[in-house]
Backbone as a ProteinNet text record, in pm:
[ID]
protein_1_A
[PRIMARY]
MGVDDETWRAFCQLALLRGISVSDYLAKLVARELARRPETHARLVALNAPPEEQTLAALTDARDALLELDDIAGRLARSAYEPGQRRPASVAA
[TERTIARY]
-2941.2	-3016	-3011.7	-3133.6	-3118.8	-3174.2	-3212.2	-3251.6	-3367.1	-3454.5	-3561.6	-3557.7	-3680.8	-3708.1	-3666.6	-3668.5	-3650	-3491.7	-3466.5	-3271	-3231.1	-3301.9	-3236.8	-3234.1	-3347.8	-3385.6	-3277.8	-3249.4	-3127.8	-2996.4	-2964.1	-2851.5	-2828.3	-2936.1	-2931.8	-2922.1	-2989.3	-2989.9	-2827	-2765.9	-2632.5	-2574.3	-2555.6	-2493.9	-2537.6	-2659.2	-2661.1	-2632.1	-2630.2	-2571.1	-2433.5	-2354.8	-2193.1	-2183.1	-2299.9	-2310.9	-2236.2	-2275.3	-2187.4	-2356	-2309	-2429.8	-2426	-2527.7	-2568.1	-2417.2	-2439.6	-2328	-2213.4	-2164	-2020.9	-1994.5	-2112.8	-2096	-2091.1	-2147.6	-2121.3	-2016.5	-1933.8	-1829.4	-1732.6	-1735.1	-1624.9	-1612.9	-1754.9	-1774.5	-1716.2	-1733.1	-1656.4	-1523.8	-1464.1	-1316.3	-1241.5	-1327.2	-1258.1	-1306	-1399.7	-1410.9	-1279.7	-1284	-1155.8	-1011	-993.4	-875.7	-840.6	-965.5	-958.2	-916.8	-960	-945.9	-798.3	-725	-623.6	-619.8	-526.6	-584.2	-560.5	-622.9	-674	-664.8	-600.3	-581.6	-718.4	-837.8	-966.2	-969	-947.4	-958.8	-862.6	-773.2	-654.6	-681.3	-786.6	-820.1	-931	-913.1	-1008.3	-1129.2	-1251.2	-1392.8	-1410.9	-1326	-1374.6	-1265	-1202.3	-1071.2	-1136.5	-1103.5	-1149.2	-1207.5	-1327.1	-1379.4	-1270.6	-1196.8	-1090.9	-982.2	-917.3	-870	-907.4	-1051.7	-1108.8	-1150.4	-1184.3	-1198.2	-1076	-965.3	-809.3	-795.8	-805	-790.3	-888.3	-1013.6	-1083.7	-1067.5	-1040.1	-948.7	-825.4	-729.9	-642.7	-646.6	-735.8	-801.5	-867.7	-957.4	-994.6	-935.7	-802.1	-697.8	-601.1	-573.5	-510.3	-595	-729.1	-809.4	-806.5	-800.6	-841.6	-699.3	-582.6	-459.7	-437.4	-488.2	-503.7	-555.6	-707.4	-790.2	-729.2	-669.7	-581.3	-470.6	-415.6	-308.5	-334.9	-479.3	-549.5	-608.4	-674.5	-710.9	-596.4	-477.7	-394.8	-336.5	-300.3	-261.1	-365.6	-491.9	-600	-599.7	-570.8	-554.1	-460.1	-350.5	-208.1	-230.4	-290.5	-305.4	-422.3	-487.7	-585.3	-587.9	-396.7	-355.6	-264.6	-261.6	-120	7.4	114.4	253.5	256.7	307.6	342.2	225.3	90.1	-14.8	-27.3	-99.3	-69.6	-208.7	-148	-243.4	-294.5	-404.3	-480.5	-396.9	-381.5	-344.5	-360.3	-482.2	-558.9	-513.9	-422.5	-390.4	-251.2	-214.8	-72	20.8	162.7	252.7	277.3
2802.4	2693.6	2592.5	2530.2	2457.5	2325	2229.7	2119.6	2087.5	1990.5	1960	1906.4	1932.4	1866.4	1736	1621.2	1519.4	1479	1567.5	1549.1	1619.1	1745.2	1800.1	1725.1	1623.7	1541.9	1426.3	1396.9	1287.1	1330.4	1451.7	1488.6	1504.8	1597.6	1571.6	1478.7	1356.9	1218.6	1161.2	1200.4	1160.9	1207.3	1312	1397.2	1317.1	1305.7	1276.1	1106.4	1062.1	886.1	920.3	1015.7	1032.1	1079.1	1138	1181.4	1329.9	1420.2	1533.4	1644.3	1749.5	1886.5	1877.7	1925	1973.7	2048.5	2171.3	2291.5	2215.3	2133	2083.8	1984.3	1924.7	1817.1	1915	2044.8	2107.6	2178.9	2230.2	2291.8	2146.2	2036.1	1923.2	1925.6	1907.6	1925.9	2023	2178.1	2256.5	2243.7	2219.9	2251.6	2110	1991.2	1915.9	1958.1	2025.3	2038.7	2161.9	2285.5	2339.1	2306	2229	2146.1	2035.9	2006	1911.2	1995.9	2161.5	2221	2298	2318.7	2390	2525.8	2636.4	2716.9	2833.5	2907.3	2965.9	3146.7	3205	3341.1	3418.7	3392	3436.5	3409.1	3287.4	3268.8	3353.7	3414.6	3496	3648.1	3689.7	3835.1	3839.1	3940.3	3973.6	4002.3	4021.9	4025.5	4157.8	4252.8	4404.5	4454.3	4367.8	4410.8	4491.8	4561.3	4638	4539.1	4601.6	4491.3	4427.6	4534.9	4513.2	4380.3	4398.4	4306.3	4185.5	4166.1	4047.3	3972.7	4081.3	4001.9	3943.2	4027.5	3999.1	3861.2	3849.3	3710.8	3579.9	3606.1	3543.3	3519.1	3619.3	3574	3486.3	3516	3377.4	3283.1	3265.9	3109.4	3064.6	3148.1	3082.7	3031.5	3143.5	3104.8	2965.6	2939.7	2834.8	2710.7	2751.2	2627.7	2581.4	2667.3	2634.9	2577.9	2616.9	2562.9	2422.9	2395.1	2244.4	2182	2232.4	2133.1	2112.9	2207.4	2185.6	2058.1	2070.6	1992.8	1838.1	1836.2	1698.9	1652.5	1731.7	1675.2	1676.7	1718.2	1669.1	1519.1	1493.9	1409.1	1274.7	1310.4	1220.9	1176.2	1282.8	1260.5	1184.3	1205.1	1156.6	961.3	968	836.7	736.5	798.9	731.1	662.7	688.2	638.9	530.6	421.3	282.4	376	354.5	378.5	348.1	394.2	393.1	420.9	418.3	452.8	583.3	594.7	706.4	794.8	951.3	1007.6	1104.3	1176.5	1294.8	1422.2	1494.2	1604.3	1682.2	1677.1	1774.6	1721.9	1651.5	1563.5	1616.6	1715.5	1729.6	1643.2	1631.4	1517.9	1561.8
3214.9	3155.7	3304.8	3297.2	3425.8	3382.1	3491.3	3517.5	3545.4	3469.5	3561.7	3669.4	3771.7	3894.4	3925.8	3817.6	3885.8	3841.6	3739	3755.7	3864.9	3918.6	4080.4	4180.2	4185.9	4312.8	4305.6	4186.8	4153	4216.7	4173.7	4193.5	4353.7	4433	4591.8	4602.7	4571.3	4633.2	4643	4508.9	4515.3	4638.1	4648.4	4767.7	4884	4898.7	5029.4	5056.3	4923	4930.9	4973.3	4940.2	4972.9	5112.2	5196	5320.5	5331.2	5192.1	5220.3	5188.8	5181.2	5161.6	5027.1	4943	4807.9	4762.6	4854.3	4809.9	4807	4924.2	4899.6	4797.5	4766.8	4620.2	4471.7	4481.2	4383	4359.6	4471.9	4547.2	4452.3	4487.2	4454.9	4278.7	4243.7	4114.3	4018.8	4046.3	4021.6	3980.1	4102.9	4153.3	4061.1	4052.1	3938.4	3772	3758.8	3615.1	3580.9	3704.2	3655.1	3667	3727.3	3754	3608.4	3550.6	3443.1	3291.9	3306.6	3198.5	3199.1	3109.9	3102.1	3123.6	3159.1	3226.6	3057.2	3076.9	2959.2	2987.7	2845.4	2854.8	2924.8	2904.8	2955.1	3074.5	3132.3	3289.7	3375.2	3291.3	3379	3389.4	3327.6	3283.6	3389.7	3476.6	3575.9	3512.4	3591.8	3552	3524.5	3608.8	3584.9	3489.7	3394.4	3321.2	3200.4	3152	3038	2924.2	2838.1	2764.2	2622.3	2619.8	2477	2547.6	2677.9	2740.3	2726	2786.8	2773.3	2640.1	2529.6	2397	2345.4	2364.8	2298.7	2368.7	2516.6	2586.8	2520.9	2495.8	2433.2	2273.2	2207.8	2084.7	2059	2188.5	2184.9	2240.5	2314.9	2353.5	2218.6	2162.1	2024.6	1923.5	1915	1787.9	1839.6	2006.2	2042.3	1990.5	2017	2004.9	1848.4	1769.7	1592.7	1584.5	1644.3	1572.6	1656.7	1790.6	1826.5	1734.2	1701.3	1621.8	1495.9	1422.9	1281.8	1307.2	1426.9	1458.2	1479.3	1528	1582.5	1437.9	1361.1	1219.2	1108.5	1142.5	1053.3	1087.8	1213.1	1266.2	1213	1256.4	1217.2	1049.4	970	841.4	779.9	861.9	789	849.3	968.9	1008.8	955	872.9	803.8	678.8	626.7	514	582.9	546	552	495.1	574.7	511.4	339.7	281.7	140	44.7	104.8	29.5	-35.1	-139.7	-183.8	-142.9	-135.9	-25.1	-139.9	-112.4	-203.4	-182.3	-249.8	-281.4	-130.8	-88.1	-17.9	135.5	164.5	273.1	268.4	370	384.7	419.9	441.7	480.4	570.1
[MASK]
+++++++++++++++++++++++++++++++++++++++++++++++++++++++++++++++++++++++++++++++++++++++++++++

């Protein structure tokens, strides 16, 4: 997926305004994005690893993400009710 010509020109202009090359600007953006994201099992698997190993790592990451989302959903559901207020049976305490 790419961007339209106008968006690409605007991006290039931002790099020039910062006094750096487009490739250096892209490299900084990529480095920041990778640093922002937690280490995942899939990122630790070599690109030439057997497909089974890559699949297991991706499934482990998916499971971890689901557990995290479940935790967040539970906290949000619990915080939606004032202390002492009756909770529906579908919301875990």
